[in-house]
N, C-alpha and C positions, 0 to 999 in steps of 0.2 A: 572366680576367674574362669572365663570361657576356655574350653579345650581347643587348642589350635587344630587347623586342618593339616594333618600329616600325610606325607607321601612316603611309602616304604617300598624298597626294592630288595629282593632276596635272590642273589645269584648262586645257584646250586651247581658247583663244578666238581670235577673229579679230584682236585687237590684241596680245595677250600670252599667254604660256604660263607659268603659275605652278605651282611645285612646293612643297608644304609637307610637312615630315617631323616627325612628332610622336612623342615618347617618353612614353606614358601611365604614370601611377602604377599600382601593383599593383591597386588597386580601381577604376582608370579614373575616379576623381573629378576628377583634375587632368590635363588634356591639355597637356603642355609642348611647345611648338614648339622644336625644336633645330636645324632647318634650313629656310630659306625662300629662294626665288629666283624672279625674274621675268625672262623673256627676250622680246624682240620676236618676234611671231609671223610666220613666213614660210612660204609654201607652203600657207596656209590662207585661204580666202575665205568669208565668211558662215558660219563655223564648220564648213566642209567642206574636206577635203584636196584641193588642186588640183595640188600638186607634192610627191610623196612624199619625195624626197631633201631638199628644203628644209625640209619639215615635220619630218623625223627630225633634221636638224641643229639646228633650234630647240628641239625637245623635249630633245635631248641636252644642249644648252647650259644649259637651265633645270635639268634633273635633276642634272647633274654639279656645278653651282654649289651647289645645296642639299645634295648629298652632302658636298662639301668643308666647308661650314659645320657640318653635323651630325657629321662625322667617321666616318660609316658609309656603306656602300653599301646601296642598297635592293634587295629581292628582288621585291616586289610593290607594286601601287598601285591605288587607285581613280581612275578616269578620267571626266571629264565629257564629255557629248555634247550638242550642240545643232544647230540648223540647220532650214531650212524643211521638211526631210523628216520631222520629228517630228510625229506625230499621236496622238490619244487617243480612247478610246471607253469607255463604261461597259458592263459585262457582268454577267450573273447566273448563278450556279451553284446546283444543288440536288442533295443526296445524302440517302440514308437513313442514320440513325445506326447504326453497326455493332454497338455494345454491346447485347446482349439486354435489359439492365436500363435502357437508354435514356440512360446517362450519356455525354456527348460527350467524346471523347478528342482528343488532338493529331492522331491519324491521320485522324479525321473532318474536322478543320479543314483539313489538307493536301488531303484529297480534294475538299472543296467549293471550295477555291481553285483547284485544278487544273481542276475542272469549269467555273469561271468563266473560266479561261484558254483553254478550248477554243472559240475563235472562228475563223471562216473568214478567213484572210488570204492575200493574193497571195504567191507564192513569193519575190517581191522584197522582202518586209517581214518583220521579226521583232519579237517582244515584248521590250521593255527592262524594264518594270516591271509587276507585278501587285500593286496596292495595295488591300487590302480597305477598303471604305467603311463597311459595317455588316453584321452577321449577323442572320438571322431564324430563331428557334427556334420551330417550331410556330405560325407566324403572329405571334409576338411580335417586333416590329421594334425597331430601335435598340440591339441588343445589340453591345457593343464587343468582349467576349471571352467566347465561349460555352464555354470549357474548364470542364468539371465540371458544366455545367448538364444538365438532364434534358429529353429530347424524342425524337421519332421522326423528325423531318424538319428538316434543317439547310439553310438557304439563305445565300448570300453575294452581296452587291453589291460588285463590284470595279471599280477604275479601271485600265484598260490603257493604257500608253504604248508606242507602237510607233515603229520607225524603219526606214530603208532598209538592207537587208542589205549592199549594196555600200558605202554610206557608212560603216557600222559596221566592215566588214572593213578598209577603207583606214585608218580611225582606229586600230583595234587593231593593225594591222600596223606602224604607225609606232612604237607603244610597245613591242610585242613585239620589234622589231628591236634595242632596247636591251638585250635579255636580261632584261626585266622582266615577270613574270606580272601579268595584269590580274585583280584580285580581283573587280571588278564595274564595269560602265559605268553611270553615273548621269546622268539628265537634269539639265541645268544649273538649270532652274527648281526642281526638287525639292531639289537640293543647296542652293541659295540660301535656300529656305524653311527648311531646317534651321538656318541661321545667323542669320536676321533676324526670323522670325515668332515671336510668343508664342502659347501655348496658348489664351489668351483670344481673341486675334484669329482663330485658326482656328475656335474654337467659334462666334463671332458670324458669321463669314463675311467673308473678306478676299481681295483680289486682289493677288498679288505680281507686279510688273513688273520684270524684270531686263533693263536696257538695256545690252547689250554693244556691242562695236565694230561688228559687221556685222549682228547680229540682236537681237531683243528676245524674251526668253522670258517666257511668261505662265502662271501657275498660279492656279487658283481653289479656295479651301478653303471648304466649307460644312458646318456641323455638325461641325467638327473633322476632316473627311476631305477628301483631295484629290479634287476632282470634275471638273476640266477642266484640260487642258494644251495649249499651243499655242506656236508660234514664228512671229514676224512678221519679214518679210525687210527690216527697216530697223533702224538702230542709230545709235550716236554718230558713226560715221564719215560718215554722211550729213550731219550737221551740219557737220563739218569740210569736207566737199566743198562745201557751200553757201557757207561763208565763203571758201573758195579761189576759187570762181567769182565771188562777189559783189565781192570786193576785188581780183580778178585777181592772186592771189599763189599760191605753192606750197602743197602740202598740209602741209609741215613748218611753214611760217610760220603757216598757218591754225590748226594745232593749238596753237602757242605762244600765239596771240591768244585762243583759246578757254580755255586754262588760265589766262591772265592775267585774263580776265573773271571767272572763278570765284574767283581770289584776291582781286580787288577787291571782290567781293560779300561775302566773309567779313570784310573789314576793317570796323571800326565806323565808322558815318557820323557826321561832325562835326555838332553842332547849332549853328545860326546864328540870331541874332535877326532879321537882315535877309536877305530872300530875293529879291534883285533878279533881273532878267532876265540881267544880266551874270554873276552868280554861278551861275545855272542853266546858262548856256552853258559857263562854265568847268568846272563839275562834269561836264558831259556829254562834254567832250573827253577823249580817252584818249591819253596819250603812249606811242607804240610804239617810240620811238628806243632805249630801254634794253633792248628784247627782242632786239636784234641780228639783225633780219630782213635777209635778202638784198635784198629789194625796198626801194626808196627811198620808203617810206611812213612818215611821222613821226607824224601824229595822225589820229584818226578819231573819229566820233561813237558813243558808247555806245548811244544810242537807235537809231541806224541798225543797229548790229550785233545788238542784242538783239531789238528789236521788228520790225526789217525782215528779218532773216535767220534768227536762231536760233529765235525763238518760233513762226514758221509751221511749221518742221519738227517742233518739239515738239508743236504742236497736231495735226499729221498723225499722229504716233506714238500719241498718246493717243486720237485719233479712231479709229484702227485697233483700239486696245485696247477702246474702248467697243463697237465693232461686234462684236468677238469675244465679249465678255461677253453681248451680246444674242443672238448666234447660238447660243451654248451654252445659252441659256435661264436664265441666272442673274442677269439684271437685277433689282435690288431685293433680292437675296439676300445682299448683302455690306455690311452696315451698318458694319463695321469700316473700310471704305474701301480705299484703295490704299496699298501699301507699295512704294516705288521703291528699287531697289538696282542694283548693277552700276556700271561706270565712267561710264555716261551719267547716273547719278543726281547726279553732281557738276557737271553743266552748269548754267550760270546760268539762273535763272527756271524751272527744271524743276517745282518744287512749284506755283508760281502757275499755270503752264500746265495742269498736271494737274487742279488744283481747278476751274479755269474750264471746261475741256473736259468733264470727267466729272461735275462737280457732286457730288463725293464727298470726304470727308476724306482727307488724304494726309500721309504722312511719309516721311522718308528712312530706309531700313533699314541700320543699322550692324551688321556681323557681331560676334557674341559667342560665348563658349563655350571659347575657347582661352587658354592662359597661356604665359608664357615670352617668346620673341622675337617679340612681336606688334606692335611699333611700325610695321613695314613693311606689315602686313596689316590694319590697323584701319580702313581706309576701305571704302566700299561696293564698290569695284572688286574686292575680294578676297572677296566674300560667297560666291561659288560654290566657290572653293578651300577656304575655311573649312568650308563645308557638306559638302564631300566627307569631311573628317575626322569630322565629327559623324555623318554617315550611316554611316560605317564602324563607329563605336562602337555605334550603335543597331541595326546589322545584322551582328552577329558571325558569322552563319552564311553570309555571302556566300561563294561558291565561285569559284575561278579558272576560269571557264567560257568566257572570251573569248580567252585567249591563243592557243590553237590551234596546229596545226602542230608544228614541230620541238621547241619548248620544252615542249610538253605531256608528252612522254615522261618528262621528268625531274622534273615538278612535285611528285611524292610522295616524292622522295628527299631525304635530308639534304644540306645544303650546296647547295641548289638555286640560290641566287643565283650562286655561282661557276660551276656547271654551265651555267646559262642564258647567262651572259656568255661562257663559253667556246664554247657552241654558236653564239652570235651571231657570234663571231670566226671560227669555222670556216666558217660560211655565207658570210662576206665573201670568203674565199679561194677558194670554189668558183666555177667559170666560169658 
């Protein structure tokens, strides 16, 4: 029986590491999830590796569990990257059309994108993505695909996403240590956009806010093209910390209370004809005894938790988002509003806080596009992992250019998965 062509995405976050293995149909119209697993993230803080050994152990736990579910071992994967080191800029490239008859070929498009890529960067930074925003053919702007058009001068407006070389190497080292080739490294915000944004929203202008555990990824789409990317150094863990400090409890207990508040918000509210002060007080009290907290805290006020602790932190996050939008120069250019995704999108009162702070329409982004075993990954917390698979399908020409070192020698050989894992095992025996 022939081995199927598998697509794997590994989302490495501050709170969890998610691995999704997909077996696409022959025409790639259906992307069937055959393996999925999430493991607690260790050795990673604010989306950056701080302990390589612990990070490798967490990634291994997630990948091996997904492999067991799928019944196959993976050879390569698309990996997410985020963190405060992520920066972006817009660049422009210009070339002369090579064909004497003036018809633009694929080679001209490659050359103009490379020209847009040629920007001055410090040696400590490298380019992660070069994404064309629009092409200009002989002063005709707004061209989406210039292939086959006629002209003598081709220009390209491109969006560049860059990251720290050291951070990227530490991240790729953790994955390569498993004997897995890295097909491509994908910015978390771009991956999430693949899973939750519609083409109409991108055309109108939209801001995607992916609230992760330690960071918040921000991407702005204008006229259908990615125009700005950034990462803010705050996330859902800050809300948990605030609850722990405010109630004087452990982080584990604070996380349980935060999840309990979200569950309560999803429950339908009973309608009552009489709304007395006693009824209001009773509805405001939250019974924490059934959560099994270590601390001797039995009841608390919902208003105190939501309005006094959670909402101020959410207002701060969306305030930073608003400042970033203004700094990028896209204030007023996003009538489609805000799409919130990531694990932090499930926080109580997040939509209300976003609408009040930014004065824009907002919705929660649910990941779509996959079939099969998707029950575990249908929440916003798995938008980036889902987006990695969709990115892989839409970018079939991605190359394993990040694995580096020992495993690169074998990547063009048949049976490379076995060879890579064997190489990894040999490295562990070396002093």
